[in-house]
N, C-alpha and C positions, 0 to 999 in steps of 0.2 A: 372356521366354524363359529356360528353365532352362539353366545352364551346367555342364559337367563338365570337369575338368582331368585330363589323362593325361600322365604322364611316362614315356617309353619310348625304345626304339631303333626307327629307321624300318624295319628288316628283321625285326622281331619279329612272327611270324605270329599268335601268340596275341592280340596287341594288335589286329591287323586284324580278327580274328574277333569280339572283344568290341565293337569300334566298329560292325561290321556289325549285331550284335544290338541295340546301343543305338538305331541309326537305325530298325531294324525295330520295336522296341518303342515308341519315342517319337519322333514326327516333329518336334515343336516343341522342338528342343533344339540347343544349340551346344556343340561339343567343342573345347576348347583343348588343344593338345599342346605339350609340351616334349620335343624329340627329340634323341637322342644326347647329346653333351656340349654342353648348351644354354648359349650364351654370354649373360651378363647385361650389358647396357649401362646399364640404368636400374633402380634398385632402391630401394624405400622400404617402411617398415613403420610403421603407425600403431596405437597402443593407446589406448583410452579406456573410460570406464565405459559409454558408450552403444554404440559400435561394437565394443567388445572388441578384436578384432584385424582389421586389414585390411592386406594386402600388395599392392604393385604390382611385378610382374616384367616389365620392358619394357612391352608394351602390354596386359598381362593383369592383372586385379584378382582377388584371392582374399580370402576372409574365413574366420572360424572355422566358418562353416556350409557352406563350399564342399564339393562332392563331388569327392574327389581319389582317383586310383588311381596309386600309384607302381609301375612295372613294371621299368624299366631306366633307365640313363643317370644323369647328374649335372649340377649347375649349375657353370658355369665363369665366374669373374668377372675373372680376370687373363689378358690376352692375351699369351701367351708369344711371339707373333711380333712384338710391339711392342718393338723394341730401344731406343727412346728412354727414357732414365731407367729402365731395366728394374729395377734394384735398388730404386730409390725406390718405383716402383709396387708391387713385390712386398712391400716393407715395409708400405706403406699398406694393401694388401690383407690382409695377415696380421693387422694390428693392428685394423683397423676393419670390413672387409667380411666376413672369415671368421666372426666371431661371429654375424653376421646370417644367413649361409648355414647355419651349424650349427643355428640356431633353426628356419629353414625346413625343413631336412632332418629335424628331429626330429618333424615332423608336428603343426602347430598346429590343423589342422581336426579337428572331431569326427566328420566323415563321410568317413573315409578308409579305403582298403584299402592296407595296407603303407605304408612310408615309407623314405626313403633309408637312415636309420640302421639299418634291419633287416638291411642287408648285413653289419653288424658284430656280429650276434647271436653270443654266445660259445658255442662247442660245449661247452666245459668247464662253463659255467654250466648249459647244458641238461641235461647228464648229472647234475650235482649236484642240480638241481631234480627230475629224474626219480627219483633215489634217495630224496629226501625225501618223494615222493608214493607210494613203494612200487612204482615201475615198474622192472622188471628191465633191467639193462644188462650188456653183456659187461665182464669185468674189464679195467681200463685201467692202463697204465703210461706215464708221460711221463718220458723219461730221455735223457741224453746219454752214459751210462756203459755200455759194451759188456758188462761183467760183470753188471750189473743186468739187462740185456736177456737175456743168456744164461740167467740163473736164472729169469726170468719165462717164457721160451720152454720151458725144461726142465719147468717146472711145468705149463704148459698144452698142451704138445706142438705146437700150431699157433697162430700169432699173425698178426694182420693189422696192417700199417702203412699209415697214411693221413695226409693233411694234417691239421694241427691246426685250420686255418682253411679258407678257401674253396679247393676244388681247382682253380678256374678263375682264372688269373692274367692280368691285362691291365696293360700298362704301355707307355710310350713311351721309345724310345732312339734318339737321333740322328734325330729326326723320323719314325722308323718306329714303327708300332703293332705290338706283339708280344703274342700271345695263346697260352697253352698251358695244359694241364691235367695233373694228376697223378692216377693211379688207385690203388686199394687193391692191396697186394701181400702174398702169403702168405709167411711165414717159418717155418722149423723150426730145431731145434737144429743140424742139419747145415749150415745157412747161416752159422753163427756159430762163433767160436773162444772157448774159455774163458780169456780173458785180459782184463785191465783196459786199456781204451783209451777214447778219448773222441771224441764227434762232436756235431754240433748237436742240441740237445734235440728229440726227435721223439715222435710219438704212436703207441702200440702198444695193441692190443686183442686179447683172447682170441678165437680163431676159434670161431664158433658153427655147428655143423652145422645145415643148413637143410632144412626140408620145402619151404618156398617163402618168397619175400619179399613184402612189402606196401608199396606206395606209396599213401599216403592224403592226398588234398587236404582241407585244413581251411579253413573260413571262418566266423568268428563262431559257433562251436559246431556247425557242420554238417560232417559227414565224408562224403567220397566216396572209397571205398577200392577198390584193385585188387590181386589176387594175381598175382605174377609167378613162373612156374615156371622159375626160372633154374638150378636144380640139375641139370636134365636135359641141360645143355649145358656142356662143359668150358670153353668160352670165357667163359661168363657165370657160372660156378659160384662164383667168388670175389666178383665184383662185377657185377651185371646191367648196369652202365653200360659194360662192355666189349662193346658191342652186337654181335650177330651178324646182319648184314644178310641173309645167305643163309638161315639157319635162325632166325628171330626167336623169342624166348620166347613161350610161350602166356600170355596175360594175360586174366583174367576178373574180373567184379565180385565184391566181397567185403564182408562185414559184420563189422566189428570188434566184440568183446564190449562191451556198454554200459558195464561197469565200467571197461574200459580207455579207452574214449572219454571218460568223465568225468574220469579222471586226466590224460589228454592235454589236455583242455580247460583244466584247472587249470594245467597246465604252460604253456600259451600265455598265460594271464592273468598268471602270475607273470613270464613273460619279456616282457610288454608287447607281444605279437604278436597280430594279429587274422586273419592269413592265412598259409598256408604248406603245405609238402608234407612229410609224415612218411615216414621210412624205418624199417621194422620187419622183424624176422626172426621167423618161426614155426619152432620146432624140430620134429623128428620126434615129440617128446613133447607137442606142442601148447602149448608155452610161448612167450610173446611177449617179445621183447627189443627195446627201443628203441635205435636207432642215432643218429638226429639228426632235426632238422626244419630244412628250408631255407625261410626266409621268402619268398624270391624264386624259388621253384622252378618247374620245368616242370610244366605240368598238361595240355597239349594232348593228349598220348598217352593219359593216363588218361581224358580226356573222350571221345576217339575210340574207344578200345578197349571202353569200357564204356557208351557212349551216355548219358553223364551230362550232356551239354550244360553243362559248367562255365562256358563263355564266356557263356551266357545267364544263369546265376546271377550272375556278376560284373556283367553289364550291368544286370540288375534291381536289384542292390544299389546301383549308381551312379546309377540314375534315380529311386530312391525319394526322398521328401522327408523331411527331419529326420534325427535321429540313430538 
């Protein structure tokens, strides 16, 4: 019986849809799940010339040929609720177990879709690779100097500030789980004073006038793109993720130019990514500007709005044999 390994969160609807498609496409199959912060009690990794790599995580066995989909969640090996010799356990975990988890998180299987390490894909590296491939990006400034920001804003008239890293922040504080997100914000010269002062280094980008935005799901060279008419709504004009639930944006299927798809495909190869969601702007002059690619991005709304059946594509990818 074929086995598939899925790491995700138990309330992720996209995961449920993919699993439903897997069972529809292939009956004789076993799905192993690692859900939420999956606690590891038993861990071993074996390497040899014959087996190559085989890992045991609790009662589950994986090898370098296993079909794996990383969607959400992480492996936890240190029980923070265990107060007995807490510091000793923490030190042992850091010195011995953490390197093994880092290896597992980097994706040792050749048949995988995403990996935990994709969460840390560098936005700055993405932009640098895009420039090297001749893909347009909005002018960028990272600074903690107010005077530099004032000069940058004066030059470009309108500037967007957004997180350098992931806009979604999750952490625990006093046994509470805290989650929040930060959105893009528009700045003009009127928002700033022409004086030298300092703040934490932040990410700023020239504001690009939009004809529409594009969200494009990518998997192993395949693109499924959607145009988002966010400019026609003041709430979503700056960032379509400021969703208007009353008057949602019009979203339609879209075909990216093949020359751009080839460049974006090369970007994914250089970034070591095989799946993700691109955010792209199209200007009134029909120029394409790359903003970022989110390796663990949402795709369900692209699939539903455009009848792409992306969940079925992922299920087929997970059920096929070989690399």
